[in-house]
N, C-alpha and C positions, 0 to 999 in steps of 0.2 A: 504494500500500500504506500502511495506517495505521501511524503510528509507535507503538511499544509504549508509550512514556511517556504517550501520550494516553489509553491505556486504564486507567491507574492512577487510581482515584478521588481527587479532590482533597480536602484537609482544611483546616479552619479550626479552630485551637486556641484555647480560651478558658481563661485561667489566672485562678483566683480568689484574691484576697487579703483579702476581707472588705469592710469599709466600710459606709456607710449603705445602699447598694444591697442589702446582705445583712442589714440590720437589722430588728428587730421591736419593736413596742410592744404593751402590753396593750390599748390603746384604738386602734381604727383611725382615730379622728379626731385622734390625737396625732402630729404631725409633728416634734416636737423632743424629747419625753421617751422616746426609744427606746434600745435597746441595739444597737449596731452589731455586725456580723460574727456573725450567728446562723444564717443560711441558707447551706447549701453551694452552690457554683457550679452543680453539676449540677441541683439543685432549682430554682435561679433560672432556668436555661435551660428546664427542663421546664414552668415556669409561663408561658412565652411561646410557645405553639404556632404563632403567626404567623411565627416565625423560619424555619420550613420553607419559607415562600414567598419568602424573599429569599436563600436559600443558593446558588442558581445551580448546583445539582448537587453541592455540596460536602457532605462529612460534617462535622458539628459535634461536636467532641470537647472534653472539659473535663478540667481537672486543678486540684486545690486545692493551691496553693503555700503559702498562709498563710491565717489567719482572724483578722484583727485590725482594730480601730478604727484608721484611718490616722493618728490623732494619736499612736498608739503604734508607728508604723513604726520598724523597726530596720535597722541595717546588714547583719545576717546575712540578713534577709529580702530586702533589695535584691540581695544577691549571689546568693542562691538563685534569685530571680526572673530575674535577668539570665542566669544559667546555663541555666535552662529555656527562656527565650525564644530564646537562641542555639541551643540544641539543636534546637528545633522548626523555627526558620527555616532551618536547614541541611538539613532533609529536603526532597527534591525534590518530594514530593507535598503539601507544606504551602504554602498560598497566603499565609498571614499569621497573626498572633497577636493576640488580643484579650485585654485585661486588665481585670478588674473591680476597682475600687479606691475607697477612701474619698476624699472631696473635700479634706480638710484638708491632706494632704501630696502630693496627686497631682502638683502642679507639680514637686516635688523628685524624685519617682520618675521622672517623665517626663524631666527633665534628666539624671538619673543614667543611665538607659537610653540616652539620646541620646549620652552621653559614652563609655559602655563597650561597647556592642554592636559587633560587628565591622562596619566600614563596608561591606564587600562584601555583607553580608547585608541591612542596612537601606537600601542603595542600590537594592535591587531588590524588597524585600518590606515590607509595612507592619506596624507595631506600634501597635495602637490601644487607648488607655486610655479607659475610660468609667466612669460613676459614677452617683450619684443624690443628690438633696437630700432626698428623702423615703424612709422605710424601706419595705421590701417589704410590710409589713403595712398601709400607708396605704390609705385609701379610694380615692385616685387616685395611686398610685405613679408616679414618673417613670422609674424604672429600666427597665421593659420597653421603652419607646420609645427610651431611650438605647441599650439593647442592640440593638434593631432598626437604629438609625442606625449604630452601631459596625460591625455586620456589613456594612451597605451600604458603608461607607467601606472596610473591609478588602478587600472583593471588587470594588472599583472598578478597572477596568483602569488600570495605570500607578501605582497607589497605592504609596507607599514612605515610609520614614522613621518616626520616632516622632511620633505625633500623639495628640490627645485630642479626644473628641467629647462634648458635653453640650448638651442643650436645642436640638438641631438645628444647633449651631455647631461648626465644625471648627477646631482650633487646632494650631499647631506645638508640639512638646514643648519647643522652645527658648524660646518666648515665653509660653506659657500661664501665667496667674496666677489664683488664686481672688480674686475681687473683691467678693463679696457674702456675707453670713452666712446668708441665708435663701432668697432667690428661686431659682427653678429654673434660670434662666440665670445661674449664679454665677461664670462665668469670663470673662476677657478676655485679649486678646493685646497689650494696651497700644497704643502708637502704631504697632506693626508691623501690627496688624489681623489678623483671622482668616484662615485658609487658605481658608475657604469655608463652605458651608451644605449640610445634608442636607434635601432637599425631596421628600417622598413617595418615599423610598427611592433618590433620585438625588442624587449629589454635584455641587454647582455650585462650582467653584473660583474664588476671587478672586485667588489668587496660586499660585505653584508649590509642589509638595510639598517638604518640608524636605530639605536636603542633609545627608549624613553628615559628620562632622568631618574625615574623611580625614587622620588623624594629628595634627590640630591639637588638642592637649590630650587625645588618645586614650589611654586606659589599657586594655590588653587584660584581659579577664576572667580569663584563665589566670594573669595576673601578680598577681591579688589572692587570696592564700591564704585559705581558709575561716577559719583561726584568726588572721587578720591583726589587729593592733592598729591600729584606724583612728586617724589623726591627730586630736588634739583641737583642734577649731576652734569658736570661739564668735562670737556676733554681739552687738555693742553699738550703741546708737542715740544720735544727737545730738538734743538738744532744748534749749529755753531753760533756762538755769541749770545745764546739764550740767557735771559735774566728771569727774575721772579716777579716782575711788575704785573704781568697778566694775572698770576695767582693772587697777588695782594689785592688787585682791583676786584677780582671775583669775590673776595672775602668781605668787601665793603657792603654794608647794608644799603639797599636801594628801595625806595618807596614803590610798592606794588609788586615787588619781586620777592619770591620766596627765598629764604636764606639758603646758602649753599650747603648741601649735605654730602656731596661726594665729588671726587676728582679722579679722572683716569688720565694718566700720563702716557702718551705715545712716545716712549723713549727711543733712543738710538740703540742699535745692536741688541744686547741682552737686557733691554730696559734701562740702559744707562742714561744719565741726565747731567747737565751742566751743574756745577756746584752751586751756582746762584739759584737755579730752578729748584734744586734739591733742598736748599735752605728754606725757600718759600713754601715748598710742599711740607716741610717739617713744621713750619709755623701753622699751616692749614690743619695738619693732623693734630697739633696741640690745641687748636681751637675747636676740635670735635668733628672735623671733616674727614670722612673716610677716603684714603688715597689708595689707588690700585695702579700697579705698574703693568703696562703692556709695551708693545714695540711697534714702531712704524714700519718695520721690515715686513715684506709681503709673505715671507715664509719663516717657519720656525716659531718657537715659543719662548717666553721668558723663563729662565731657570733660576730659582731662588738660590742665593748664597747664604752662608752661615750668618753673615752680618746684615742681611737685608732688612731695612727699616720698614718697608712698605709691602703690603700684600701684593702678590702677583696675580695675573689675570687668568691663570689656569689654562693657558693656551688660546684664550679668546683674543680676537682683534680688538683695537680700541673701541670701535662702535658697538661691538657685541658685549665687551666688558662693561660699557656704560649701561646697556640694557640689564645685564646681570646684576650690576650694583644697584640700580634703581629698584629692581625686584627684591634684592636682599634688604634694602632699606625700608621696604614696605612691611617687612616682617618685624615683630617685636624685638627679636634678637638677631641682629645682622650677623650672618655667618661668612660673608665673603672676605 
């Protein structure tokens, strides 16, 4: 006898947030002078009729969560997106969730979702972010193929965790970084390497699907109120001739601005910093500001030394370390 649940049509949800993939330009030959976030997600999907051939019997449903250029991504959109992803993943007839996103801050959104989505959900189902480097109005847009590849990833047996797919390459949400300003294959996973590749609708893995945090740094979505005041965390960079003036300025009280709670330093090399910047960061830490060392290097991680004064980023890039520190500061006892 056939199990009743097998008779329920399976669904794949696509959540739109805007970005270049939804952008338009007045001239189809213009791949940079466009306006992002102009085309709705339902319209984007309708423009790719070939999607019906890779759905494997699934119904493709869409929902517009936001419509922004991802350079303007906001915390309230992150929270709304995470809530909608969690809602859909919890439905037994949903196989996975796909998110259309701008490339500029995709890596930060991917890490945020990796950190806050319920581990029991992303341990069994995939959340796939995809994007485009050319607007929807381009003569040869890359968005349609990226959508096709993202659907193929989401419906791959055993797929789970937060991942990103662009130009046929599959990345973990923990490792993905935008590494190029213009070319279609704009992302890297650093020295961790990609998860795999999408080749003619088939996923070829080169390493395992990403693991959920399983309470290591986990912040439950329900514990982040909609009206929450997100901890103010800034990023500073080390460079030749760097001083501590920027740090000192960030510490000054300003009307209408929340007090500084955290600083991530994008250090040189193994998180090294100019002595004047180091002194300013020490003053900030003494004033109660949490300081985390990362590196401006595209590959490698900061390795702590025996005399390290500041916490290190546990391998996260500066922008992801900032997200992790904000989430840590939301908890009663910050553990980062």
